[in-house]
C-alpha positions, 0 to 999 in steps of 0.5 A: 701202594702195596695194599688195596683199599680193603687192606689186602696185599696187592701182589702186582706191586711186588717183583719177587726174585726166584732162584731156580736151582736146577738151571742156576738162574734167577727169574722174576714172576709174571702175572697170576695165572690161576687160583691155586686152591679152586683150580688145583682141587679140580684135579682131586674131584675126579 
């Protein structure tokens, strides 16, 4: 299913297609690697 028991979206059920214009290729996405807000904000805390 695409939804969790709590009603959220389970991103692992999707296999999005991503176009990389610079190299003119299509790629699928892999696993989650980081929390964008939490980990990205560390760059600006310095």
